[in-house]
Residue, then its C-alpha position, 0 to 999 in steps of 0.5 A: m480507456t486503453k486495451y491490454k490483451n484485448q481487454y479494457r483496463v483503467e489507467s493508473a492514477r499514479l503520477k508518473e513524475w512522483d517518487y512514491s518513496s518520498p516522505w508524504w501522507y498517502y491515501v490508499t484504497i485496496n479493493t478485493k478482486n471482483h469486489v467480492e465482500y470478503f471482510g464482513r458486512v455492514v449491519k445497522n450502519m456499523m461494519k462487522l468484521n468477519e474472520v477474514g476482515k479481522v486478518a485484514e485489520n491485523c495485517w494493516l496494523e502490522i505494517p509499521k512493524h515491517f517498515a520502520n519509517v512508516e506510520l499509520n493514520y486513520f483507516v477503515i475496512m469495508p466489506n470489499h475494500v480498505h481505505g487508509i492513510i500511510i505516512i512515509n517518514p524520512e528514513c534514517r540509518d545509523v548516524a546519517c540520514n538519506v544516504s544513497t546506496e547504489q543498487q547492483n547493475n543487473f536486470m532484477s535490480k532494475i525491474s524490482p520495486n525500490k525498497n520502502t516505496l508505497s507499492v512495496i508497502v501495500r504489496s507486502 
């Protein structure tokens, strides 16, 4: 483990050479801060979502409404995390597919996450 601001931190599991906007199936786990059980509890081996868990479920299910090239597969909400499969399909616009567009050459464009990347989908 490395240190950042004098605290240990876990290294990213992301592949440095992989483009996370590439069409692919991605297995995602999203944890709550400090593993607090916000989403409900397990009762008799069944997950019982509370109101916050129902909001999390609704937000997950609405992902394709915000990203036209994204589909969802299986997912499960646990008390303090969500597991799910996000499928990024090739993006088609108008008549042509995979048309490259140049970003403005400014600072914010360089540091901003690229549109339709896995990180933008999960963050949103």
